[in-house]
N, C-alpha and C positions, 0 to 999 in steps of 0.2 A: 651296545657298548658306546658311549661317548664320553670325553673324557676335554678338559679344563685344563689339563698339566702342561704344562712347558718347559723344554728343556733352557739353562741359561749360558750354556756356552754350547761349542760347535757340536757340530750331530753328533749321535751315535751312529758308533759302526757291528749294530747288532747282525748274530748268528742264532738267526729258529732253527729249532727240531724241534717239529711238532708233526708227527704223519696221522695225527688225524683234520683232516685238507679242510671244513670249517672252523676247527677251531684256529690253523694257522692261515687263513684269508682272512679271518678278526684280528688274529692279536696283528700281524702283517699290517693291517691299514690303520686302527688303534696308533701302533711306533710309528707309522711314518704322518699319519697327520702329526707326530709330537717330534717332528724333523728328524727322526732317524731314520740310518741309511742301513736298510734291514736284508738281510743274505739266508730266505726258507728254505729249507729243503726240512724232507720226509726221513731222515737216518740219515743215523750215527756216519755210513758210510759214507752220503751223501757228502754230507759233511765236515768227513777227514778227505774227499774228494776240492771241494769247494778250497777248502785252508789252504791243499796245495799250489792250489792253483791263486789265488786273491789273496791267501798269506791268513792273519788270524783278528777276529776282529778283538773288541774295546771287552765287548759284554757279547755270553753265549746264555741262551734260555733255553732250555730241553727236554721237551718232556720226557719221565721217569720209564714210562710203558714203551721206550721205540722197541720194533722189530729190530731182531738180530742182538747186536750189544746194547745195550737199557741205556738211561740218561747221563746213569753215575757212571760208570764204565766211561764212556766219552769224555768226561771230564776230567777224568782223572788223566784218562789219554794227550787230551789236551795237555794236558798243566805238565805234562812228561814231554812234552816239544817245545815248549814254551817257558824257555828257561829267564828270560831277562826280564819279564816281569809278572805279575799276577794277571789274573782272569775273572773278569768281574762274569761270578753265574750264578743266573735264576732255573731254578730246578720248578717242574713247573708237574701236579699228577691228582688223577681225582682219588689219591686213595692217602696213607699216612706217610706225612714224612720219612722219607730212606732211612737207616741209621745208619749211614755214610759219608756223611754228607758232612764236610772240612765246613771248623765256624764262619769261612771266608764265604758260606755258600749260604744262599737268602733260599726257600720256600716259601713259593704262595701255590695253593691251592685250586683246582678247578672247582666250581665255575672260576675262571680266573678274575679278582676287580680290578678292573683297565688301573689305574687311581695309583694302587699297590703295585703292581706292576711296571711301571714305571718312574714310583719311585727305585723301587727294585736298579733300576735297568742303570739308570742317575747315580743311584749310588756304586756300582757295579762298572760302571765308568772310572770315577773317583778317584778307584779301587787301587 
């Protein structure tokens, strides 16, 4: 996975919630190479604990098929807790898009196209 995309503004603070360690490491590397600050965890529960400590990200990238609470349920909970403004969200999955995404959510299928992911992150941060 390589990318030539560079954000034009300040780095975007990204919460990556992905339970597959290889995918998580690859996405984290690509996002960081493109100037983003990445906070990566492997479960919804870890994401919630991280947010309690470090605050909300600009954009959340979540896998649909997480152990325990799934990615879409995690996004719903994050949106309830973050009432001040919208949370940019990218949902990733090897399966079809879940039916309960909001119109603001961006769906990216696996294997992830890095250019598409980076565009979605930059677009989500602008929301």
